[in-house]
C-alpha positions as CSV (number, residue, x, y, z in Angstrom):
1,X,-0.1,0.0,0.1
2,X,1.5,3.5,-0.5
3,X,1.6,5.9,2.0
4,X,0.5,9.2,1.4
5,X,-0.3,12.5,3.3
6,X,-3.6,11.4,3.9
7,X,-3.0,7.8,5.4
8,X,-0.4,9.8,7.2
9,X,-2.9,12.0,8.4
10,X,-5.4,9.2,9.2
11,X,-2.6,7.3,11.3
12,X,-1.8,10.4,13.2
13,X,-5.5,10.9,13.9
14,X,-5.7,7.1,15.2
15,X,-2.7,7.4,17.3
16,X,-4.2,10.6,19.1
17,X,-7.5,9.0,19.4
18,X,-5.7,6.1,21.2
19,X,-3.5,8.5,23.4
20,X,-6.6,10.1,24.5
21,X,-8.9,6.8,24.7
22,X,-5.8,5.5,27.1
23,X,-5.9,8.9,29.3
24,X,-9.8,9.3,28.8
25,X,-10.1,6.0,30.4
26,X,-8.0,7.0,33.7
27,X,-10.2,10.1,33.7
28,X,-13.6,8.2,33.9
29,X,-12.0,5.6,36.6
30,X,-11.3,8.0,38.9
31,X,-14.3,10.5,38.5
32,X,-12.8,12.8,36.4
33,X,-9.5,13.8,38.5
34,X,-6.7,11.5,38.3
35,X,-4.2,11.3,41.2
36,X,-0.7,12.0,40.2
37,X,0.7,8.4,41.0
38,X,-1.8,7.3,38.6
39,X,-1.1,10.2,35.8
40,X,2.4,9.2,35.8
41,X,1.7,5.6,35.4
42,X,-0.4,6.2,32.6
43,X,1.8,8.2,30.8
44,X,4.4,5.6,31.2
45,X,1.9,2.7,30.2
46,X,0.7,5.0,27.3
47,X,4.0,4.6,25.4
48,X,3.8,0.6,25.3
49,X,-0.3,0.5,24.8
50,X,-0.5,3.2,21.7
51,X,2.5,1.8,19.6
52,X,0.8,-1.9,20.1
53,X,-2.8,-0.4,19.0
54,X,-1.2,1.3,16.1
55,X,0.7,-1.7,14.8
56,X,-2.8,-3.8,15.2
57,X,-4.8,-0.9,13.4
58,X,-2.1,-1.1,10.3
59,X,-2.3,-4.9,9.9
60,X,-5.8,-5.0,10.2
61,X,-6.1,-2.8,7.1
62,X,-7.5,0.1,8.6
63,X,-5.9,2.5,6.6
64,X,-7.1,1.0,3.1
65,X,-10.3,2.5,3.4
66,X,-11.6,5.8,2.1
67,X,-13.4,7.9,5.0
68,X,-15.9,9.2,3.0
69,X,-17.2,6.0,2.1
70,X,-17.0,4.3,5.5
71,X,-19.8,1.7,6.2
72,X,-20.6,-1.1,8.3
73,X,-17.8,-3.2,7.0
74,X,-15.2,-0.7,8.2
75,X,-16.9,-0.7,11.6
76,X,-16.7,-4.2,11.9
77,X,-12.9,-3.8,11.1
78,X,-12.3,-1.4,14.1
79,X,-14.2,-3.4,16.6
80,X,-12.2,-6.6,15.4
81,X,-8.9,-4.7,15.8
82,X,-9.7,-2.6,18.8
83,X,-10.7,-5.8,20.3
84,X,-7.8,-7.7,19.4
85,X,-5.5,-4.4,21.0
86,X,-7.7,-4.5,24.1
87,X,-6.5,-8.2,24.5
88,X,-3.0,-7.6,23.4
89,X,-2.1,-4.9,25.8
90,X,-2.3,-6.4,29.2
91,X,0.0,-9.5,27.6
92,X,2.9,-6.7,26.6
93,X,2.7,-5.0,29.9
94,X,3.1,-8.2,31.6
95,X,5.9,-9.4,29.4
96,X,7.6,-7.0,29.7
97,X,7.4,-6.4,33.3
98,X,5.9,-3.1,33.6
99,X,5.6,-1.7,37.1
100,X,3.2,0.6,36.9
101,X,-0.1,-0.3,38.0
102,X,-3.2,0.2,35.5
103,X,-6.3,-0.7,37.0
104,X,-8.6,-3.4,35.5
105,X,-11.6,-0.6,34.7
106,X,-9.1,1.1,32.1
107,X,-8.6,-2.1,30.3
108,X,-12.2,-2.2,30.1
109,X,-12.7,1.1,29.4
110,X,-10.2,2.0,26.6
111,X,-11.6,-0.2,23.9
112,X,-15.0,1.3,24.5
113,X,-13.5,4.9,24.4
114,X,-11.1,3.9,21.6
115,X,-14.0,2.5,19.4
116,X,-16.1,5.5,20.0
117,X,-13.6,8.0,18.7
118,X,-12.1,6.0,15.8
119,X,-15.6,4.7,14.9
120,X,-17.5,8.0,15.1
121,X,-14.7,10.3,13.8
122,X,-15.1,8.6,10.7
123,X,-19.0,8.4,10.5
124,X,-18.5,11.9,11.1
125,X,-16.8,12.7,8.2
126,X,-18.8,11.0,6.2
127,X,-22.2,12.3,7.5
128,X,-20.0,16.1,6.9
129,X,-18.8,15.2,3.2
130,X,-22.3,13.6,1.9
131,X,-24.0,17.0,3.5
132,X,-26.6,14.8,5.7
133,X,-28.3,18.2,6.8
134,X,-29.3,19.4,3.1
135,X,-32.0,21.4,3.7
136,X,-30.1,23.4,6.5
137,X,-26.6,23.9,4.3
138,X,-28.5,24.4,1.2
139,X,-31.6,26.4,1.7
140,X,-32.5,26.7,-2.1
141,X,-32.6,23.1,-2.7
142,X,-35.8,21.8,-3.5
143,X,-37.9,19.2,-1.8
144,X,-38.8,16.2,-3.9
145,X,-40.5,12.6,-2.9
146,X,-39.2,10.0,-4.5
147,X,-41.5,7.1,-5.9
148,X,-39.5,3.4,-5.0
149,X,-38.4,2.3,-2.1
150,X,-35.7,0.1,-3.6
151,X,-31.9,-0.2,-4.5
152,X,-32.2,2.5,-6.7
153,X,-34.0,4.9,-4.0
154,X,-31.5,4.1,-1.7
155,X,-28.4,4.2,-4.5
156,X,-30.1,7.9,-5.1
157,X,-30.2,8.8,-1.4
158,X,-26.7,8.4,-1.2
159,X,-25.7,9.8,-4.4
160,X,-28.1,13.4,-3.6
161,X,-26.6,13.3,0.0
162,X,-22.9,13.5,-1.6
163,X,-24.2,15.8,-4.2
164,X,-27.6,17.5,-3.6
165,X,-27.8,18.9,-7.3
166,X,-30.3,21.3,-6.0
167,X,-32.7,18.6,-4.7
168,X,-33.4,17.2,-1.1
169,X,-35.4,13.9,-0.8
170,X,-38.6,14.6,2.0
171,X,-40.1,11.0,1.5
172,X,-40.4,8.1,-0.3
173,X,-43.7,6.2,-1.8
174,X,-43.8,2.2,-2.6
175,X,-46.6,-0.1,-3.5
176,X,-45.4,-2.5,-0.8
177,X,-46.9,-2.1,2.6
178,X,-44.1,-3.8,4.4
179,X,-42.0,-0.8,3.7
180,X,-44.5,1.7,4.9
181,X,-43.2,3.3,8.1
182,X,-39.8,2.3,7.6
183,X,-36.6,4.2,6.9
184,X,-34.5,4.1,4.0
185,X,-31.3,6.4,4.7
186,X,-33.2,7.8,7.3
187,X,-35.7,9.2,5.1
188,X,-39.1,8.0,5.8
189,X,-41.4,5.7,3.6
190,X,-44.5,7.7,3.5
191,X,-47.2,5.2,2.0
192,X,-48.5,3.9,-1.7
193,X,-47.9,5.5,-5.2
194,X,-51.5,6.0,-5.8
195,X,-51.3,8.7,-2.7
196,X,-48.5,10.5,-4.4
197,X,-51.0,13.8,-5.3
198,X,-52.2,13.8,-1.3
199,X,-48.5,13.6,0.0
200,X,-47.4,16.4,-2.4
201,X,-49.8,18.8,-1.3
202,X,-49.0,18.3,2.4
203,X,-45.4,18.4,1.9
204,X,-45.4,21.4,-0.4
205,X,-43.3,19.1,-3.1
206,X,-43.6,19.9,-6.9
207,X,-41.3,17.5,-7.9
208,X,-41.8,13.4,-8.0
209,X,-38.6,11.8,-9.0
210,X,-39.1,8.0,-10.4
211,X,-36.3,5.6,-8.9
212,X,-38.0,2.6,-11.2
213,X,-35.3,1.9,-13.8
214,X,-36.6,-1.6,-14.1
215,X,-40.0,-1.4,-13.2
216,X,-42.7,-2.3,-15.8
217,X,-43.4,0.4,-18.3
218,X,-46.9,0.3,-17.9
219,X,-46.2,1.1,-14.2
220,X,-44.0,3.9,-15.0
221,X,-46.6,5.1,-17.3
222,X,-49.3,5.0,-14.5
223,X,-47.6,6.5,-12.1
224,X,-46.5,9.5,-14.4
225,X,-49.9,10.2,-15.8
226,X,-51.1,10.2,-11.6
227,X,-48.5,13.0,-11.3
228,X,-49.1,15.0,-14.4
229,X,-52.9,15.2,-13.6
230,X,-51.6,16.6,-10.0
231,X,-49.5,19.0,-11.8
232,X,-46.4,17.5,-10.6
233,X,-42.8,17.9,-12.2
234,X,-41.8,14.1,-12.7
235,X,-37.9,13.3,-13.1
236,X,-36.3,9.8,-13.4
237,X,-33.0,8.4,-12.8
238,X,-30.8,6.9,-15.1
239,X,-31.6,3.4,-16.4
240,X,-29.8,0.3,-15.1
241,X,-27.8,-0.2,-18.2
242,X,-26.8,3.2,-18.0
243,X,-25.8,2.8,-14.4
244,X,-24.0,-0.5,-14.7
245,X,-21.7,1.0,-17.6
246,X,-20.9,3.9,-15.5
247,X,-22.1,6.3,-17.8
248,X,-23.5,8.5,-15.3
249,X,-24.5,8.5,-11.7
250,X,-27.8,7.8,-10.2
251,X,-28.1,11.8,-9.1
252,X,-28.1,12.6,-12.6
253,X,-31.9,13.4,-12.7
254,X,-33.5,14.2,-16.0
255,X,-37.4,15.1,-17.0
256,X,-38.9,11.9,-17.9
257,X,-39.0,11.3,-21.6
258,X,-41.8,9.6,-23.9
259,X,-39.2,7.0,-24.5
260,X,-39.3,5.9,-20.7
261,X,-42.8,5.2,-21.2
262,X,-43.7,4.0,-24.1
263,X,-40.5,1.8,-24.1
264,X,-40.4,-2.1,-23.0
265,X,-38.8,-4.7,-21.3
266,X,-35.4,-6.1,-22.2
267,X,-35.3,-8.2,-25.4
268,X,-33.5,-11.3,-24.2
269,X,-31.2,-12.1,-27.1
270,X,-29.3,-15.8,-28.3
271,X,-26.1,-14.2,-27.2
272,X,-23.7,-17.3,-28.4
273,X,-25.7,-17.6,-31.5
274,X,-24.9,-14.0,-32.6
275,X,-21.1,-14.4,-31.8
276,X,-21.5,-17.1,-34.2
277,X,-23.4,-15.3,-37.3
278,X,-21.5,-11.9,-36.8
279,X,-17.9,-12.3,-34.8
280,X,-15.2,-12.2,-36.9
281,X,-17.2,-12.2,-40.5
282,X,-17.5,-9.1,-42.9
283,X,-21.1,-7.6,-42.3
284,X,-22.9,-5.3,-44.8
285,X,-25.6,-2.7,-43.6
286,X,-27.7,-0.6,-46.2
287,X,-29.2,2.9,-45.2
288,X,-26.6,2.6,-42.5
289,X,-27.1,6.1,-41.3
290,X,-31.0,6.1,-40.9
291,X,-32.5,5.6,-38.1
292,X,-33.0,1.5,-38.0
293,X,-29.5,1.2,-40.0
294,X,-27.5,3.2,-37.5
295,X,-28.7,1.2,-34.6
296,X,-28.1,-1.9,-36.3
297,X,-24.3,-1.0,-36.8
298,X,-23.7,-0.2,-33.2
299,X,-25.8,-3.5,-32.3
300,X,-23.1,-5.2,-34.6
301,X,-20.5,-3.7,-33.5
302,X,-20.8,-5.2,-30.0
303,X,-20.3,-8.7,-31.6
304,X,-17.0,-7.6,-33.3
305,X,-17.0,-7.9,-37.0
306,X,-14.0,-8.7,-38.8
307,X,-15.3,-5.6,-40.9
308,X,-18.7,-3.3,-41.0
309,X,-19.4,-2.0,-44.2
310,X,-21.6,1.1,-44.1
311,X,-23.4,1.6,-47.2
312,X,-25.3,4.7,-47.1
313,X,-26.4,7.4,-49.8
314,X,-26.2,10.4,-47.7
315,X,-23.0,11.7,-47.0
316,X,-23.9,13.6,-43.9
317,X,-25.3,10.4,-42.2
318,X,-22.6,8.4,-43.4
319,X,-19.6,10.8,-41.9
320,X,-21.5,10.7,-38.6
321,X,-21.5,7.3,-37.9
322,X,-18.0,7.1,-39.5
323,X,-17.1,9.3,-36.7
324,X,-18.9,7.8,-34.0
325,X,-18.3,4.0,-34.2
326,X,-14.6,4.1,-33.9
327,X,-15.1,6.2,-30.8
328,X,-17.8,3.6,-29.2
329,X,-16.0,0.6,-30.6
330,X,-12.1,1.2,-30.7
331,X,-10.8,-1.3,-32.7
332,X,-13.4,-1.6,-34.9
333,X,-12.9,-1.7,-38.8
334,X,-15.4,-0.4,-40.4
335,X,-15.8,0.9,-44.4
336,X,-18.2,3.6,-45.4
337,X,-19.3,3.4,-49.0
338,X,-21.3,5.8,-50.4
339,X,-23.8,4.7,-52.6
340,X,-27.7,4.4,-54.3
341,X,-28.9,1.0,-53.9
342,X,-30.1,1.4,-57.1
343,X,-27.0,1.4,-58.6
344,X,-26.6,-2.2,-60.0
345,X,-23.0,-2.0,-61.1
346,X,-21.8,-0.4,-57.8
347,X,-23.5,-3.1,-55.6
348,X,-22.2,-5.7,-57.1
349,X,-18.5,-3.9,-57.0
350,X,-19.0,-3.1,-53.3
351,X,-20.4,-6.9,-53.0
352,X,-17.2,-8.2,-54.6
353,X,-14.8,-6.3,-52.8
354,X,-15.8,-6.9,-49.2
355,X,-17.7,-10.1,-49.6
356,X,-19.7,-9.8,-46.8
357,X,-21.3,-12.7,-45.0
358,X,-24.0,-11.2,-43.8
359,X,-26.4,-8.1,-45.3
360,X,-29.0,-5.9,-43.4
361,X,-30.9,-4.3,-46.0
362,X,-32.3,-0.8,-44.0
363,X,-32.3,1.5,-46.9
364,X,-35.5,2.5,-48.1
365,X,-37.9,5.5,-48.9
366,X,-40.5,5.3,-45.7
367,X,-42.0,8.8,-45.4
368,X,-45.7,7.8,-46.3
369,X,-47.2,11.3,-47.6
370,X,-44.0,11.8,-49.3
371,X,-44.3,9.0,-51.1
372,X,-47.6,9.3,-51.9
373,X,-48.1,11.7,-54.7
374,X,-45.4,12.8,-56.9
375,X,-42.8,10.4,-55.5
376,X,-44.4,7.3,-56.2
377,X,-42.0,6.0,-59.1
378,X,-38.7,6.4,-57.0
379,X,-40.8,5.1,-54.1
380,X,-41.0,1.9,-56.2
381,X,-37.9,1.8,-57.9
382,X,-35.9,2.4,-54.5
383,X,-37.9,0.1,-52.2
384,X,-38.1,-2.6,-54.6
385,X,-35.6,-2.3,-57.5
386,X,-33.3,-1.3,-54.7
387,X,-34.0,-4.7,-52.8
388,X,-33.9,-6.7,-55.6
389,X,-30.4,-5.6,-56.9
390,X,-28.8,-5.8,-53.4
391,X,-30.5,-9.1,-53.2
392,X,-29.3,-10.4,-56.2
393,X,-25.9,-9.3,-55.8
394,X,-25.9,-11.1,-52.3
395,X,-26.7,-14.2,-54.2
396,X,-24.4,-13.5,-56.8
397,X,-21.5,-13.3,-54.1
398,X,-21.7,-16.0,-51.3
399,X,-23.5,-14.1,-48.2
400,X,-24.7,-16.1,-46.3
401,X,-27.8,-14.4,-44.7
402,X,-29.8,-11.6,-46.3
403,X,-32.4,-9.7,-44.1
404,X,-34.5,-7.1,-45.3
405,X,-36.2,-4.5,-43.0
406,X,-40.2,-4.6,-43.6
407,X,-43.1,-2.6,-42.0
408,X,-46.3,-3.2,-40.3
409,X,-47.6,-1.1,-43.6
410,X,-46.8,-3.5,-45.8
411,X,-50.1,-5.5,-44.3
412,X,-53.3,-4.5,-46.5
413,X,-51.6,-1.3,-47.8
414,X,-53.1,1.7,-48.5
415,X,-50.4,3.8,-49.6
416,X,-47.3,3.5,-52.2
417,X,-44.7,3.0,-49.4
418,X,-46.4,0.1,-48.1
419,X,-47.0,-1.7,-51.5
420,X,-43.9,-1.3,-52.2
421,X,-42.7,-2.6,-48.8
422,X,-44.7,-5.9,-49.5
423,X,-43.0,-6.0,-53.1
424,X,-39.9,-5.6,-51.2
425,X,-40.8,-8.9,-49.1
426,X,-42.0,-10.7,-52.2
427,X,-39.0,-10.0,-54.0
428,X,-37.1,-11.6,-51.1
429,X,-39.2,-14.6,-51.5
430,X,-38.7,-15.1,-54.7
431,X,-35.3,-14.8,-54.6
432,X,-35.4,-17.4,-52.2
433,X,-37.5,-19.9,-54.6
434,X,-35.2,-18.8,-57.1
435,X,-32.3,-21.0,-55.7
436,X,-31.8,-24.1,-57.0
437,X,-32.2,-26.1,-53.3
438,X,-31.8,-25.2,-50.1
439,X,-28.3,-25.5,-50.0
440,X,-26.7,-25.1,-46.5
441,X,-24.5,-22.4,-48.4
442,X,-26.9,-20.8,-50.2
443,X,-28.1,-17.5,-49.4
444,X,-31.2,-17.2,-46.8
445,X,-33.4,-14.2,-47.5
446,X,-35.7,-13.1,-44.5
447,X,-37.9,-10.0,-43.9
448,X,-38.6,-8.9,-40.7
449,X,-41.9,-6.5,-40.2
450,X,-42.5,-4.0,-37.3
451,X,-44.0,-0.7,-36.7
452,X,-42.9,2.8,-35.8
453,X,-39.9,3.4,-33.4
454,X,-39.4,6.1,-30.8
455,X,-37.3,9.0,-32.0
456,X,-36.7,7.8,-35.8
457,X,-36.8,10.7,-38.1
458,X,-40.2,9.8,-39.2
459,X,-41.7,9.4,-36.2
460,X,-44.5,11.7,-34.6
461,X,-42.8,12.0,-31.5
462,X,-40.0,14.4,-32.6
463,X,-42.3,16.7,-34.8
464,X,-44.7,17.1,-31.4
465,X,-41.8,18.1,-29.3
466,X,-41.1,20.1,-31.7
467,X,-44.8,21.7,-31.7
468,X,-44.8,22.2,-28.1
469,X,-41.5,23.8,-27.9
470,X,-43.5,26.8,-30.5
471,X,-46.0,26.7,-28.1
472,X,-48.4,24.7,-30.2
473,X,-51.0,23.5,-31.7
474,X,-50.0,20.4,-31.6
475,X,-51.3,18.4,-35.2
476,X,-52.9,15.1,-35.0
477,X,-54.5,13.5,-38.1
478,X,-57.6,11.8,-36.5
479,X,-58.5,11.5,-32.5
480,X,-58.9,7.8,-33.3
481,X,-55.7,7.3,-35.2
482,X,-53.3,4.5,-33.2
483,X,-50.0,3.6,-33.9
484,X,-47.4,0.6,-32.7
485,X,-44.4,1.8,-31.1
486,X,-41.0,0.4,-29.9
487,X,-37.4,1.9,-29.1
488,X,-35.0,1.5,-31.9
489,X,-32.5,-0.3,-29.9
490,X,-35.2,-3.1,-29.4
491,X,-36.5,-3.2,-32.8
492,X,-32.5,-3.5,-33.7
493,X,-31.8,-6.5,-31.0
494,X,-35.1,-8.2,-32.8
495,X,-34.1,-7.5,-36.3
496,X,-30.5,-9.4,-35.2
497,X,-32.4,-12.1,-33.7
498,X,-34.4,-12.7,-36.6
499,X,-31.5,-12.9,-38.8
500,X,-30.0,-15.5,-37.0
501,X,-33.3,-17.6,-36.7
502,X,-34.2,-17.5,-40.5
503,X,-34.0,-20.4,-42.6
504,X,-35.1,-18.8,-45.8
505,X,-38.0,-17.3,-47.4
506,X,-39.5,-16.3,-43.7
507,X,-41.6,-12.9,-42.6
508,X,-40.8,-12.5,-39.1
509,X,-43.2,-10.2,-37.3
510,X,-42.0,-8.3,-34.3
511,X,-44.2,-8.1,-31.0
512,X,-45.4,-4.6,-30.9
513,X,-47.3,-4.8,-27.8
514,X,-50.4,-2.6,-27.6
515,X,-51.3,0.2,-30.0
516,X,-50.9,3.7,-28.8
517,X,-53.8,6.5,-29.4
518,X,-52.2,9.1,-31.0
519,X,-54.1,11.9,-29.6
520,X,-53.3,10.5,-25.8
521,X,-49.8,10.5,-26.8
522,X,-49.8,13.8,-27.5
523,X,-51.7,14.6,-24.4
524,X,-48.9,13.0,-22.3
525,X,-46.3,14.9,-24.3
526,X,-48.0,18.3,-23.5
527,X,-48.5,17.1,-20.0
528,X,-44.5,15.8,-19.6
529,X,-43.8,19.8,-20.8
530,X,-45.1,20.8,-17.9
531,X,-48.3,22.5,-19.6
532,X,-51.7,21.6,-20.1
533,X,-54.4,21.6,-23.3
534,X,-55.2,25.0,-22.3
535,X,-52.2,26.7,-23.5
536,X,-51.1,24.3,-26.1
537,X,-53.9,22.7,-27.9
538,X,-54.1,19.8,-30.1
539,X,-55.9,20.7,-33.6
540,X,-56.7,17.6,-35.8
541,X,-56.1,18.1,-39.4
542,X,-57.6,15.1,-41.3
543,X,-55.9,12.0,-42.7
544,X,-53.1,12.3,-45.0
545,X,-53.1,11.0,-48.6
546,X,-52.2,7.1,-47.8
547,X,-53.0,7.1,-44.2
548,X,-55.0,4.8,-42.2
549,X,-56.3,4.8,-38.6
550,X,-54.9,1.4,-37.5
551,X,-51.8,-0.4,-38.8
552,X,-52.1,-4.4,-38.8
553,X,-49.4,-6.8,-37.9
554,X,-50.7,-9.3,-40.3
555,X,-53.0,-9.5,-43.4
556,X,-56.3,-10.8,-43.2
557,X,-55.0,-14.1,-45.4
558,X,-52.4,-14.3,-42.9
559,X,-51.5,-16.3,-39.7
560,X,-48.3,-16.3,-37.6
561,X,-46.1,-19.5,-36.5
562,X,-44.8,-19.4,-32.9
563,X,-40.8,-19.0,-33.0
564,X,-38.6,-20.0,-29.7
565,X,-38.5,-16.3,-29.2
566,X,-41.5,-14.8,-27.3
567,X,-41.3,-11.6,-29.1
568,X,-40.7,-12.8,-33.0
569,X,-43.6,-14.8,-34.7
570,X,-43.1,-15.8,-38.8
571,X,-45.9,-14.8,-40.8
572,X,-47.7,-17.4,-43.1
573,X,-47.8,-14.6,-45.9
574,X,-49.7,-15.4,-49.0
575,X,-47.9,-16.9,-52.2
576,X,-47.2,-14.7,-54.7
577,X,-48.2,-15.5,-58.6
578,X,-45.5,-17.1,-59.8
579,X,-45.2,-14.5,-63.0
580,X,-44.9,-11.5,-61.3
581,X,-41.6,-11.4,-60.5
582,X,-40.3,-11.2,-64.4
583,X,-43.1,-8.7,-65.4
584,X,-42.1,-6.3,-62.4
585,X,-38.4,-6.4,-63.2
586,X,-38.7,-5.2,-66.5
587,X,-41.5,-2.6,-65.7
588,X,-38.7,-1.6,-63.1
589,X,-36.0,-0.8,-65.5
590,X,-37.8,0.9,-68.1
591,X,-37.9,4.8,-68.4
592,X,-40.5,7.1,-68.0
593,X,-43.2,5.5,-66.1
594,X,-44.1,8.8,-64.4
595,X,-48.1,8.5,-64.6
596,X,-49.2,8.2,-60.5
597,X,-52.1,6.9,-61.6
598,X,-50.7,4.2,-63.6
599,X,-48.4,3.3,-61.2
600,X,-50.9,2.7,-58.2
601,X,-52.7,0.5,-61.1
602,X,-49.6,-1.8,-61.5
603,X,-49.0,-2.2,-57.9
604,X,-52.5,-3.3,-57.5
605,X,-51.7,-5.9,-59.9
606,X,-49.5,-7.7,-57.9
607,X,-50.5,-6.6,-54.5
608,X,-54.0,-6.9,-54.6
609,X,-54.5,-6.3,-50.9
610,X,-53.4,-2.8,-51.8
611,X,-56.4,0.1,-51.9
612,X,-54.8,3.0,-52.9
613,X,-58.6,4.4,-53.7
614,X,-60.1,3.4,-50.1
615,X,-62.1,6.0,-48.3
616,X,-60.5,7.2,-45.2
617,X,-62.6,7.3,-42.4
């Protein structure tokens, strides 16, 4: 152990404590007036006892701990060291034939006093460092209630004691009745979470902290709505993942966000299987700078591929990923490639140069209204022809797995984007059928359907946030419109899992949970901003071209099969006409097909469930 100035200070403190305890024991023994002959005896014996105690303290490692973090194990170590020193002291005095008289009561009082001085000083120092009297020392700090009385709350109280961050906790709430009336770090557990409004009024609290990082999102949503209805600001502690990774501390409180409430339970991944799929292999991601593509790259990078090829049309998005990935994953070999998936020659050259083993095809035009009118031809070419070109190149250059990102809008589509993604699914199925056989070394084509992802570039959530920041109104297309939501990391993880499980030709459907009413989502976001609908109103604008009231994970004539993973199912999709594929390819490569009505009629020929002219209600 290196001896520094702090350790020397602690040793000197304990030497002084030992001397004071020894003299204090005599002082108490003789009713606060030590006779001269016994004072001389106390001083002479102290020259033997104090060095002995110092050696024992050193041997028991009392100087390895940090006073600021003194705790019960440190107190136990002090008790043991003081006890051993108390037993050795009379033995040393007898062994070295010290003639001074030491009353037996002194031998009992000394370790008691020494334990009080040494243990008390350490705990007092920790209490001082942690600012236990926050409300006195920091009169401007805000009182808060904490929802939850578990480990996260305990950590939060410790962290706020060290670094108040402008808050002091006045009480905790928990639904576990056995905890009511108990203390956590000296703070009382007042009652149940449902009574938060009453306790906040009684204690004049405006802020509630959710110390429930691993609680079900339904519970977090319920508590948040209760707090919002009571006009309370809702804060939250970081996620357990961030805490364990050391990226933030528990005291890094922040306003709760919609992602915290609409997210779902963590995805259980087949880590060993994904290592066999990705580790040490070349992986290519198209659309690598988009919302899903970029998260796929981050998730793939965790498994240490031999090389990660980033294929992206946007220079800015590709540059951002080129800068981010090496910082987050040192040693990761990346190959940033600017390119358009419709460029057959360039896609083939990239495949030939890098020879990927796995391809994740996330490049697509996804914005429904933009693709519905005037841009329909580009949507068809990018989403269908682009998929066919990348899939054909993957097959030609020996890719093991080709995973295409689809959408729930491909089910009974009412818009061009959904119809083109259904055609992209059918393209992958056709490519699988064109294999001469299902040899183990043949390319396996897999599609994965899911709904909206939180925070994506096309999500309503960023739009709502900007509208709320500008004072409203928040625009919703229809009072009854609903959508499925999941977080971007969850979607990317399930895509990887589906890619691992796919044997070829499947369309995997992700479990999206329960649909969310967009109007309710808008109201919740307004409340979380600290406003209400009187200040920021909701305005209904009517369904846009291609919109429908609700999304469907499956078409009417489809059913699903279970898989070993609880959040993945396989759709038994309608079999496509055998002649459509060649006709579609010939139509896609011809020039000048820009008539919107003709494009939609042709899409309906190949996707009969597509209803472009259906009346929106």
